[in-house]
C-alpha positions in Angstrom: -23.5 50.1 100.2 -24.1 51.7 97.7 -25.3 55.5 99.2 -27.6 56.0 96.0 -29.7 53.2 96.3 -29.0 53.2 100.3 -30.3 56.8 99.6 -33.0 55.8 97.1 -34.3 53.2 99.3 -34.8 54.7 102.9 -37.0 57.7 100.1 -39.1 54.4 99.0 -39.0 53.7 103.0 -39.7 56.9 104.7 -42.7 58.0 101.5 -44.5 54.7 101.9 -44.2 54.4 105.7 -44.8 57.9 106.7 -41.5 58.4 108.5 -37.5 60.1 108.6 -34.6 58.9 108.9 -35.0 60.0 112.3 -37.0 57.5 113.3 -34.5 54.5 112.8 -34.0 54.0 115.4 -30.8 51.6 115.7 -29.5 52.9 112.1 -30.2 51.0 109.1 -30.8 48.1 111.2 -34.2 49.3 112.1 -36.8 46.2 112.1 -38.6 48.3 110.0 -42.4 46.2 111.3 -41.4 48.4 114.6 -42.2 51.6 111.8 -45.2 50.5 110.6 -44.6 47.7 107.9 -47.4 45.2 107.4 -48.2 43.6 103.9 -49.6 46.3 101.8 -46.7 49.0 103.1 -44.6 45.9 101.5 -46.1 45.4 98.4 -46.3 49.0 97.8 -42.4 49.8 98.3 -41.4 46.4 96.6 -44.1 48.0 93.6 -41.6 51.6 94.4 -38.6 49.1 93.7 -39.2 47.6 90.7 -39.3 44.5 92.1 -41.3 41.9 90.8 -43.7 40.2 92.4 -42.6 36.5 91.6 -39.3 36.8 92.2 -36.4 35.0 94.6 -34.9 39.0 95.4 -38.9 39.8 97.2 -38.0 36.5 99.2 -34.8 37.7 100.3 -35.9 41.2 100.8 -39.1 39.3 102.9 -36.5 38.2 104.7 -34.6 40.7 106.1 -36.6 44.1 106.8 -34.6 47.1 107.1 -32.7 49.1 105.5 -29.1 47.7 105.1 -30.8 44.9 104.3 -32.6 45.9 101.4 -29.6 47.7 99.8 -27.8 44.9 100.8 -29.0 42.4 98.5 -29.8 45.1 95.7 -27.1 46.6 95.5 -26.2 42.6 93.5 -29.4 43.0 91.4 -28.1 44.6 88.2 -25.7 46.9 90.2 -28.6 48.6 92.1 -32.2 49.2 91.8 
């Protein structure tokens, strides 16, 4: 996965969930719901990452709530968001 994209996703998640990278107890596979992700924060994160509300991408991101999953999905879109 592109390190720059992963870092961008991580920075957005850390900012919105008020966490540090060390809080990812299962690394990039940590389920973000276990760190406080809820529907309101999910929408805020999607805005920060430039994901449109009605897109298929948003639906795919909602199915895998991890840094790794998001970076993988975003990598395929415009070479990264």
